[in-house]
N, C-alpha and C positions, 0 to 999 in steps of 0.2 A: 532632325531625325524623323523619318517618315515611318508610320506604323501601318502595317498591312491591314486593309479594311476587311480582308477575307480570312484573317488569322483565326484559327479554331473552327473554321467552317469546312475544312477538309479540302481546300483547293490546292494546297501545296502537297505534292506527292511525298516529299521527304517527311513532313510532319505527320502525314497519315500513316506512313510506314513506321515511324517512330512510335506513334500512338498504338498501332497494332502490335508492335513488338512488346511494348509495355503491358498491354492488355493480356498478351499471351503469357508473358513471364509472371505478372503479378495477379492475373485473374484468379487462379486457384487459391492463392494465398489470401487475397482480399476477400474472396468468397467465404473461405473458412473463418476469417477474422470477423466479418460482418455476421455470419451465422452464430459464432460464439458470443458476440456482443448481444445479439437479439435474444438468444436462449438464456444468457445470464440475466438480462433485463427482465424477462418473463419470470425467471426463477426468483429474483429479488422482489419483484412487485406482486406476484401472485401466490407463490408457494412458501415463502418464508413467513414464519410466525414471529413477529416482532414483540418484545416484551413491553409491558405497560410502563408508564413513567414511574409509577410507585415502585414497581419491581426494580427498575434501574436505580432509584434512590436508595432502596434498602441494600442492594448489592454494592453500591458505591460506599455506603456507610460501613458495610462489612469489610470491604477492602481497605478502607482508611483505618479502621480500628486494628485490623490484622497487621497492617504495615507499621503502625505506631508501636504495637506490642513487639514486633520483630526488631524494630529499630532500638527499642529500649533493651531488649535482650542482647543484641549485638554490642550496644554501648556498655552494658554491664560486663560482658566477656572481655571487651577491650580494656576496660578499667581494671579488671582482675589481672589480665596479662601485664598491663603497664605497672601495676603495683607490685606484682610478683617479680618482674624483671628489674624494677628499681631497687627492690629489697635485695635481690641477688647481686646486682652490680655494686651496691653500696657496701656489701660485705667484703669486697676486695680492697 
C-alpha cells in the first residue's frame, strides 16, 4: 500500500474541497467552542476565589456530621415504623 507523499499538503483537489467544506461547516461552531473554552479557563484561573484547605476541611466535617445525624434519624423512623407494623400485624 502506497501512501501519498503530498497528503495534507493540499495537492489533491478533492481533499482540499473536503477540508474547505468542513471548515465552512464547522468553523463557526469550533470558533464558539474554543472561545467558550478560553473564557472558561480565564474565569476559573483568574476570577474564581477558591477556598483555603482549612475551610474545605471544616466544611467536610460539617457535611459528615450532618449526614450521620440524618442517617440516625432515618434509622430511628424506620425502626419505629417496623416496630409499629410488626405490632399491628401480630395482632391478627
